[in-house]
C-alpha positions in Angstrom: -9.9 23.2 3.6 -8.8 21.8 6.9 -5.1 21.9 7.8 -5.3 18.3 9.0 -7.1 15.7 6.9 -8.2 12.3 8.3 -9.4 9.4 6.3 -10.2 6.1 8.0 -10.2 3.1 5.6 -9.6 -0.6 6.1 -8.7 -0.1 9.7 -6.0 2.5 8.8 -6.2 6.2 9.9 -4.5 8.3 7.3 -3.5 11.7 8.7 -2.4 14.2 6.1 -0.7 17.5 7.0 -2.5 19.9 4.7 -1.0 23.3 4.3 1.0 22.6 1.0 1.2 26.3 0.2 3.6 26.7 3.2 5.1 23.2 2.9 2.8 22.0 5.6 4.4 24.1 8.3 2.6 24.2 11.6 0.6 27.1 13.1 -1.3 27.0 16.3 -4.6 25.9 14.7 -2.9 23.1 12.8 -1.0 21.9 15.9 -4.1 21.7 18.0 -6.1 20.0 15.3 -3.3 17.5 14.9 -3.6 16.6 18.6 -7.3 16.2 18.3 -6.9 13.9 15.3 -4.3 11.7 17.0 -6.7 11.4 20.0 -9.5 10.4 17.6 -7.4 7.7 16.1 -6.3 6.5 19.5 -9.9 6.1 20.8 -11.4 4.6 17.6 -11.2 0.8 17.8 -11.7 0.7 14.0 -8.2 2.3 13.6 -5.5 -0.3 14.0 -2.7 1.5 12.3 -2.0 5.2 11.7 -0.1 6.9 8.8 1.1 10.4 9.0 2.1 12.1 5.7 2.1 15.5 3.9 0.1 17.0 1.1 2.0 18.3 -1.9 5.8 18.3 -2.3 6.8 18.5 1.4 6.2 16.4 4.5 6.5 19.3 6.9 8.7 22.3 7.1 8.3 22.6 10.9 7.1 25.8 12.5 5.4 28.5 10.3 7.8 31.4 10.9 5.1 33.9 10.0 3.4 33.0 13.3 6.5 33.7 15.4 7.5 36.9 13.6 4.1 38.6 13.4 3.3 40.3 16.8 -0.4 39.9 16.7 -0.1 36.1 15.9 3.0 35.3 18.0 2.1 32.7 20.7 5.7 32.6 22.1 8.1 29.7 22.2 7.0 28.4 25.6 3.4 28.0 24.3 4.5 26.6 21.0 6.5 23.9 22.6 4.4 23.1 25.6 1.0 23.4 23.9 1.8 22.5 20.3 4.8 20.2 19.6 5.4 18.4 22.9 1.8 17.1 23.1 2.0 15.9 19.5 5.2 13.9 20.2 3.8 12.5 23.4 0.6 11.3 21.7 2.5 9.7 18.8 4.7 7.8 21.3 1.9 6.7 23.7 -0.8 5.7 21.3 -0.7 1.9 21.6 -1.1 1.4 17.9 1.6 1.4 15.2 2.3 4.9 13.7 4.0 5.1 10.3 5.7 8.3 9.3 5.4 8.4 5.5 7.8 11.1 4.5 6.9 12.2 1.0 9.1 15.2 0.7 11.3 17.5 2.8 11.0 17.2 6.6 12.7 20.1 8.3 13.0 21.3 11.9 10.1 20.1 14.0 8.7 18.4 10.9 11.8 16.1 10.8 11.5 15.3 14.5 7.8 14.6 14.3 8.6 12.0 11.6 11.4 10.5 13.6 9.1 10.1 16.6 6.9 7.7 14.6 7.3 3.9 15.1 8.3 3.1 11.6 9.6 5.8 9.2 9.6 5.3 5.4 10.5 7.9 2.8 10.3 8.7 -0.9 13.5 9.1 -2.8 12.4 12.7 -3.1 12.4 13.2 0.6 15.1 14.8 2.8 15.6 15.5 6.5 17.1 18.7 7.9 17.8 19.7 11.5 17.3 23.4 10.4 17.3 25.0 13.9 20.9 26.2 14.0 20.3 28.1 10.7 18.2 30.6 12.6 19.9 30.5 16.0 17.6 28.0 17.7 18.1 24.6 19.3 16.5 21.3 18.2 13.1 20.6 19.8 10.2 18.2 19.3 12.2 15.4 20.9 14.9 15.5 18.2 17.7 15.5 20.8 16.1 12.4 22.3 15.4 10.3 19.3 18.1 11.2 16.7 21.2 10.3 18.8 19.5 7.0 19.7 18.8 6.3 16.0 22.2 7.3 14.4 24.6 7.8 17.3 25.7 10.8 19.4 28.5 12.0 17.1 26.5 12.0 13.9 23.5 13.5 15.5 25.6 16.3 17.0 27.0 17.1 13.6 23.7 17.2 11.8 22.2 19.4 14.5 25.0 21.8 14.6 25.7 22.1 10.9 22.1 21.7 9.7 23.1 19.4 6.8 20.4 18.3 4.4 20.2 14.5 4.6 18.8 12.7 1.6 16.4 9.7 2.1 19.2 7.4 0.8 21.6 8.8 3.4 19.0 8.6 6.1 18.4 4.9 5.3 22.2 4.2 5.3 22.7 5.7 8.7 19.8 3.9 10.3 17.5 7.0 10.7 14.6 5.4 8.8 13.3 2.0 7.8 12.9 2.0 4.0 13.0 4.2 0.9 10.6 3.9 -2.0 10.5 5.4 -5.5 8.1 8.3 -6.0 6.1 6.2 -8.3 5.6 3.4 -5.8 5.6 5.4 -2.6 1.8 5.6 -1.9 1.3 1.9 -2.8 4.2 0.8 -0.6 3.0 2.9 2.3 -0.5 1.4 1.9 0.9 -2.1 1.8 2.9 -1.5 5.0 0.0 0.1 6.8 -2.3 -2.7 5.7 0.0 -5.3 7.1 0.2 -3.5 10.4 -3.6 -3.1 10.5 -4.1 -6.8 10.2 -1.6 -7.8 12.9 -2.4 -8.3 16.6 -2.9 -4.7 17.6 -2.7 -5.3 21.3 0.6 -7.1 21.0 2.0 -4.3 18.8 0.9 -1.7 21.3 2.5 -3.6 24.2 5.7 -3.9 22.1 5.7 -0.2 21.6 5.3 0.4 25.4 8.3 -2.0 26.0 10.5 -0.1 23.7 9.4 3.3 25.1 10.3 2.1 28.6 13.6 0.6 27.5 14.9 4.1 26.9 15.2 4.7 30.6 14.9 1.2 32.3 17.8 -0.8 33.6 18.0 -4.5 32.7 16.1 -5.7 35.8 13.3 -3.2 35.2 13.0 -4.2 31.6 12.9 -7.9 32.3 10.2 -7.4 34.9 8.2 -5.3 32.4 8.6 -7.9 29.7 7.2 -10.6 32.0 4.2 -8.4 33.0 3.3 -7.4 29.4 3.9 -10.9 28.1 1.3 -12.2 30.6 -1.0 -9.4 29.4 -0.5 -10.3 25.7 -1.1 -14.0 26.4 -4.6 -13.2 27.7 -5.7 -11.6 24.4 -8.0 -13.1 21.8 -5.4 -12.5 19.2 -2.9 -14.7 21.0 -5.4 -17.6 21.1 -6.1 -17.0 17.4 -2.4 -17.0 16.6 -1.7 -20.2 18.4 -4.8 -22.0 17.0 -3.9 -20.9 13.5 -0.4 -22.2 13.9 -1.6 -25.6 15.1 -4.1 -25.7 12.3 -1.5 -24.6 9.7 -3.6 -21.6 8.4 -3.2 -17.8 8.3 -4.4 -16.2 11.5 -7.3 -13.7 11.4 -6.4 -11.2 14.1 -9.1 -8.8 15.3 -6.9 -6.4 17.3 -8.1 -7.5 20.8 
């Protein structure tokens, strides 16, 4: 069975981390396959929204420690970061399609930070987030030090990363780390509903919005205003813009095609 599963249905690419016996922790094979799967979803025009979730009880426990403690398997931390996790994060952030992190269970270490790199993060009531790095003498990676302070504030992020506290999904929602929490019974249906909504929206405009928010992390006001002007002009030239305006005038629901 593949360590990464991909199902494309109704314009949604469902990516499932599939090593439940080790809580979906990443080894090299899985990390490289994840990159290939993200690339496939990025290139496929039939995919207009992406969902990343985990098989079994966990979302992702981060790095498979067996790989870094077994000499014949050990790729080294430079290779793990530069060839495994950093490309995954970059692909999630640069795919100009909405990416939903559907956190079904524990998300720890790099697994937590992969989830937080997604555009919209939802979680089951059974889920939890743990910056587990300090527990084994490591520092946070996979862009956790970039996204977490921006989501919840510098002081709170510092505490969670230094202390390695386990954050319940309810606490994550309260502190602004994630978007919504669903009951275990309704989780899959609610994720499908959210992804279906995104997949029927104007994909190009959503992608440009994502680009704007990415650039806002480092732009000053003048740069951001200029980029808004540029991308608004680009959005206004799409077929979906024409459809949206026409539907508004005709007082009907628009049928966006994603271009």
